[in-house]
N, C-alpha and C positions, 0 to 999 in steps of 0.2 A: 619603421614608419617615420616619415620626416615630420618636422615641426609644424609645417602647414597643415598636413592631413590631421595631426592630433588636434590642432586648434579648431579645425572644422568640425571634428567630431565632438569636441567639448561644446561648441556652439550648438550643434543639433541636440545634444543631450540637454543643455540649458533651456532650450526653447520647449522641449517636451516636459522638462521638470516644472517649468514655470506655469504650464498650462494644466498640470495634473493636480488632483485634489490631494491635500496633505492633512494629516491628523492635527487637531488642536492640542499641541504638546510642547513641552520645553525642551528644545534641541540644544541644550548646553551641557557642559560637564558638570560633575557635582559641585565643582568650585565656581560654576557660573560662566565658564569660558565658552564662548560660542564656537560651534564646529560647522564645517562645510558639510553639505549633504553627500558629497563624493570627493574623492581625492584622486589625482592623476599625475602624470609627469609635470615638472616645473614649466611655466610658460616659456615657449621658445626653444624647449629641449626636443631632441629626437629620441626615439625609443624603438629600436629594432624589434620587430615582432609584436608591436603593440596591437596590431589588428586581431591577434589571438586573444587579447584581454578586453580591449575595447572599453565601452561605457555601459553603465546599467540601462537596461531597456533597449538595447541595440544588438543586432546580430554580431557575433555568435552567442550572445547571452551568457558568456562566461561569468559576468558580474551580476547576473540577475535578470528577471524578466521585466522588471518596472523601473523606470528612470528615478522614482522616488525612493526605492528600496523599502525599508519598513517605515519610512516617514509617511508613505501613503496608507498603508494598512499593515498591521503586524500579522505574523503567522497565526493560523487557527489553532487554538488549544483543543485538541481532540483526543480526549482520553479513552482508551480502549477498555471496555467493561462488559462483563456479562458473567453470570453465575446463577446456579440454582434455577428457579423458574422465571417466567416472564414478570410476574408481579414483583419479586425480589430485585430483579435487575432494573425494572422501572423506578424503584425507589433510589437505586444508586444513580441512575441517569438524572433524576431530579436533584440529587445532592450535587452532582457535578455541575449541572447547569446553574444551580443556585449559588454555587461557590465561584462562579465566573468562567466555567468551560464554554467554548464557543461552538462546539459541535459534538456529535455523538459517534462512537465507533463501536460496533457490535461484535462481541466475542461469542461464538456458538460452541456448544458442547460437541464431543466427538461424535455421538450418534448423528446430530444434525449435519456435521461436517461430511459424514459418510452417506448422507441421504437415507437415514433410517429413523424410524419412529421410536418413541420412548418405550413402547411395549414390544419392540423387536428383541428376540432372545440375545442378539448380539450387543444390545445396548445395555445389558445387565451390569450395574455397578458403575456406569459412566454418565448417567443422566444428571446434567447440571454441574459436572465436576470441573471441566475446563472452560466453561462458558455457559451461556443460557440454552435451555432446551426449547426448540421451536418444532412443533409437529404440524401446525396448520395455521391458516389465516387468523384463527381466534387467538392463538399465542401471539402473533404479531400485533394484534389490536391491543392485547394486555400489555405488550412490551412498551408500546408507545402511548399508553392511556394517559391523557392529560398533557401530552406534548404535541404541539402543533407541527405535523410532519412538513407542512408547507412553509414553515417558519424557521426550520433548523436543518442544517446539512447533516446527512446521515451516511456513515461509511459502514459497509458490511464486509467483514473479513471471511470470506467463504469462496470456494472455487468450484469443486466438483458439482454440488447441487445448487450452484449460485442462481441459476435462472429460475428454478421453481420458488426458491426463497425470495427472489426479487419479486416474482408475481404475488407472493403473499404480502410483501411490503406495499405493493401497489393497491392490493384489495384493501388492506388496512387503511391506506390513505383515502381511498374511495369512500370507506365507511366513515371517515371523519368528515367527509364532504370537501376534501381538498381538490383543487384543480391539478391533475397529474402533470400537466405540461409545465408547472411552476416547480415541481420537485427538484431538489438539488442534493447532490452527494455523490458517493462512489461505491461501486460494487466491485469486489476484487476480481472474480471470474477467471483469473489467470491459470489456466490448466497446465501450460508448459512447465511452470515452476513445481507443479505437483509432481510430474514425472521426473523432473531433475532432482528435487530436494525434499519436499515435504510428504509425498506419497499418499495424498488424500484425493484419490480419483474414483470414478464410477465405471466409465467405459474406455474403450480404445480411444486414441487421440481424435480420430476423424469425426465420430459422433459429437464429442465435445465441441470441436471447432465448428460443427454445423450449428449447435445451439448458440455458440458465441457470435457467429455471424448473424444469425437471426436477431440476437439481442442488440448488436450493433446497428442493424437496420432499423429496428423498432425504436430505439432510443433517439437515433438521429431524426426520425420522422415525427415522433410523438412527445418525447421527453428530452428536449434538446439541451437542458441544463444539466442533466444527470450524466455522470461519467460511468459507462457500463463496464469499463476495464480498468483495473489498477494493476499494472504490471509490477510483480513483486520480486524484488531482490532480497528482501528481508530474510526469507526462509532459506534462500541459497546461502546467505552469509552465515545464518545460524547453524547450517549443516557443516560449516567448516571451511568455506571458500575464502580466498584472499580478497582484498578490497577490488582489485582489478578484475578478478573473476566474477564477483558479484556484479560490478558495473557492466562487464561485457555480456554476461549471460542474460542479464536483465534487459538491456537494450537490444540484444539480439532477439529476445522473446517479443519485445515491443515492435521490432521491424517485422517480425512474423505476423503480428496482428495487423500491422499496416498492409502487408501483402494480402492478408485474408479479406480485409475491407476492399482493397483494390479488385481482387478476384470477384467480389460480389457486385462490381460496377459502381461502387460508392465513390464520392468525390472526396479525395484525401483532405481537401480544405474544409470539408464538412465534418467528417468523422474523426480526424486526427485530434482535434481539440478535445474530444471525448475520451481520449486515452490519458491516464495519469499514472504515476509511479509511486512505488513504496520501497524506501530504502532503509537499511540498517545504519545506525550511528554507532560505531565501535569506539574502543578507548584510545586508539592512536589519533590524537587530536588533529594534527595537521594533515594526515593522510585522509581522514574523512572529509575534511573541508575541500581538499583537492579533488576527491572523488565527485563530490556534489557539482563542483564547478566544471569538471571535465564532462559530466553527464549532460549538462545543458548544452555545451558546445557540440558534442558529438551528435546529439539528437537533432539539433537545429541543422547542422550541415548535412546529415543523411536525409533528413526529410526534404530538404531543398534540392540537394544535388542527385540523390538516388531515386527518391519517390515523387519528386515533382510538385511538392507543396509550395504555394506562392503566398498564402495568407500568413500574417504574422502569428496568429494564434495556433496555426497548424505546426508552426516551428518551435513552439514553447514546450519545454519539458516542465510540467508542474509535478511536484512530488510531496508526498507525506513521509515523515520520518518517525521511526520508533527507536528509542535507545536500545542498546544491545542486550537481549535477555541472556544470551550466552556469557556475557561478561559478569553477570551477577554471581556471587558466591554464597553458598550456605554457611560457610565459615565467616564469622564476623560480619553478619549481613548489614549492619549499620554502615560499613564501608560503601555499600551499594549506593547510598545517597550521594556520595562524592563522585562515584563512577558515572551515575546517571546525569548529574549536573554538568560534568565535563562533556559527556556525549551530546547532551542537549545543546550546549553552547557551541559545539562543532557544527551541528545541524543548523543552528541559527546563523552562524558566520558563513555557512555554505549556501544560505539563502532558501531554506526549506519553506514550503507553503503552509504546511500544518505539521503538528508534532504531538506525539504521545511519549510521556516519560514513564518509564517502569517504576514500579514501587519496590522498596527495599526487601520485601519478603516474597517476591514473585518466584524466586528459585525454590521456595518451600511450599507455596500454596497460592491460591488466588489472594489478592490484596485485601486487607481489612479496610474499614472506612478510614481509620487513622493513617495507614500507610498510603492509601489512595490520595488522601488530602495532602500529605507531604509531597507526593509526585506532582500533583497539581500546582502546589505553591512553588515548587522548583521552577516551573515554567514561569510563573508569575513574577518571581524574583528576577529572572533573566529579562522579562519583558519590561518590568517597571523600574528596576533599581540600578542596573549596571551600565546603562548608556549604550547598549549594543544595538538599539534601533535607531540611533541618531545618524548613522553613516552607512551608505550602501556599500557592501563588500569592502569592509575596512582593511582586510588583508590583501586586497588586490595590489599587484605590483611588488609584493614581497618576493625576493629572489627565491626563498625556499619554497613558498607555496606555489608560485608559478612553475618552478622546476618539477615539483611533485605533480601538478596538474598535467603538465606536458607528458611526464613519464606514465602516468596512469592511462592518459588518453592513448599513448603509443602502444601500451601493452593490450588495451581493449581492441585496438584495430588489428593487431596480430591475432587475437582470439577470433574476431569476426571473420577474418580470412580463413582460419582453420574450420570454422563452423560451416561456411559456404562450401568449402572444399569437401566436406562430408557428404553434402548433397549431390555431388557429381555434376557433370556437364549435361547440357541438353535441357529440353523443356521441363518444367515442373508444374505440378497441378495447381499450386498456389503461388509459389515463388521460391527463389534460390535459398534465402535464409530459412524459410519454413522447411524446405526439404532437408537442409542441414540439421536443423533442430530435431526433426522427426527421426532422422538417421542416428543422430547422437544419442537420442533417448533409447532407441531400439538397440544400439550396440553398447550402451552403458558408458559412453564416452564422458558425459557430464558427471555422473556419479563417480566414475574413476578419478577424474581430475580433482573433484572436490575432496575425495577420500585422501588422495595424495597430499593435498594442502593441509588437511586437518591432522594427518599423521605427522607431517613435518613440524607443525606447531606443537602438538603434544610432545614430541621428542625434545623440542626446545625448552618446554616447561619442565620436563623430568631431568634434563641436564642442568637446569638452573640458568639457562641462557636468557629466557624470558621469565619475568617475575610477576606474581600475583600476590598482593599483600593479604596475609591471613591464610594463604594456601601453601605457598613454597618459600615465603619469607615473612618475618615479623608475625609469627603465629601465636605469640602470647597475648592473652586478652582477659579483661575483667567483665566482659559483657555477659548478660544474662540471656537465657533462652527466650526466643520471641513468642508471643501469643499470635497464633496464626488462625486464619479463617478455615473452618471445617464445615464441609457441605454434609448435612444430615441425610441418612438414607431415606428419611421421610419425604425428602424433596422428590425422589424417584417414585415412591409410592403414590404421592399426590398427583404427580404429573400423569401417571398411568390411569389413575381414577378419572382425572379430568378428560383425558383422551377417550376413555371408554364411554364416558357420559356424552361427549360430543358426537361420538360415532352412533349412539343410540338415538340421538335427537335429530339426525340428518336424514335426507331422502337418499336411500341407498341406490335406488334406480337412477336418479340423477347423477350420482357420483360415478357409477359404472359407465353410463353413457358418455359423460364428459371425459373421463379417462380414455375410453375406447375411441372417442373422436380425436383426442390428442395424438393417440398412437397412429390413427389413420393418417393424420396430417404429416406425422414423421416419415411416412412412406412416400410423400410427395415432395415437391420442391417448394411448398408453401412455407411461409414463416410460421413457426410453432408458437409464438408467444400469445396471440389471441386465443388459440385453443387451450393452452396451459392456464392462461388467466381464467377461462371458463371453468376448468377443473377445480381451481383453487376457490372460485366463487361458490362452487357446489360443495365446498368443505372437504374435498380430497385432501389426504394427508401428504406430507413430503415423502414418507416411505411409500405410499401407494403410487405416487406419480413416478418416483425414481425406480421402483420395482417393475412397473409397467415398461419403462424404457430399458431396463436391464434385460427383461425378457425379450424385447425387440432387438436390442443392439448387442447384447452380451456383456460380460464383465471382463474388465482388463486384468490380466495376470502378468505381473513383472517377471521377465525371464530371470531364471536363476543364474548368478554369476559368482565365480570364485576367484 
């Protein structure tokens, strides 16, 4: 790019920056030295390829979505939490909000993630252990008791039964008297990554996509601020993928959901802003920063050039980040504080919109109040003390970072081509990327690629080529054993008692009729969300709703592979 074009770009950025709202903060170094809000090539200098870097708030958004960077607003501190029953988790949420957290992120237990009630025989021993147990709208009411759902953004990490759980959230908000159209937050809903990595599904892919399409339509029409889909790379990376695989598989899944929306006749400029993303931030500091920057650039280009988006917000890739759970070690767990801080800083330098920092003991158990507070304070130290919010994309123009960004982008594009090729030539029911994803799931291509990457990394560890402090080097320690959070079996017994009491107190005929009406709608082309909401209002449980749909649609069984 020549000097005149760079100067024109700087002038465009300056005009947008000057007109944008900025935080009332001291944008100087610790020593009082003033710093510019963004840095670029020297005045009068040419910079070949600068159009791929650009300015913050300008296509292709490599340097961020907003001209102000974090001077306008910082990332949202959104700590992921959930354990035991709704009352216990509610207390943790109030602690997080009281300590300065900016949003809530709900972790559900395994029975809830699999669409089963706490009294299901398959739930035995799992209730409340890896998250909070939610059986009905009454649990959702208790979960957010005393928390204004219209005044706080709420993220829910659940995919298989995401739609009925979301209906329970809406009913809880109704019972608070909230205006549903004002609700804001994110529902994960991403079923593709379940087949690829996490393995928490209910049905075959097609019925899940039917529900997701219904949810996209409903939210676009009724709850425009709420993001009904958070496309998740986190679980793909935690399963052992490389950074480029995480990026490519995640964005490919996102393109699949764009194709789903278009197949429903939705306007990409209306529904695409309702898609958000969820990435892992691993320990390779610069690689992660480059991954985030490449993600924004790829998404903007594909949405514009492939899917025809024209509005700026439809081109924006907004993402939440969680530090890498798989990087935490049971050996010398206090070292995990350092790992998490570095991973969080990478996410911030990559321009994340919200962030969860893992607690030091999460490789052993759910976090204690003390370790959860340390994780929260880690973000607050980054936000308040180290000056990282003063400059937009401070590493932009670094030869190393830009080369890594280009390399990861190129690898991702190669993977996109392979996925589309899996779908074959000719017309596709939803779209070419979706066809490739479905074939890749059916053939085990994704799981095979991830397994190969994970095996290669494990070999490098065992040979000592890659180092993990406290595991295969520097193993001596004077640290004492940690006190960890233990979930009492009484939690499960109490949850089952409460569920039984609720079932006795409801109108069984109303429940049966509402669930039957929902199933009847599933056999038509009508949107299922209103009928599902009616079933939830009648106090149908999550298990009852999901079991009725399992009976109608069948249960997905992953093909055996060797």
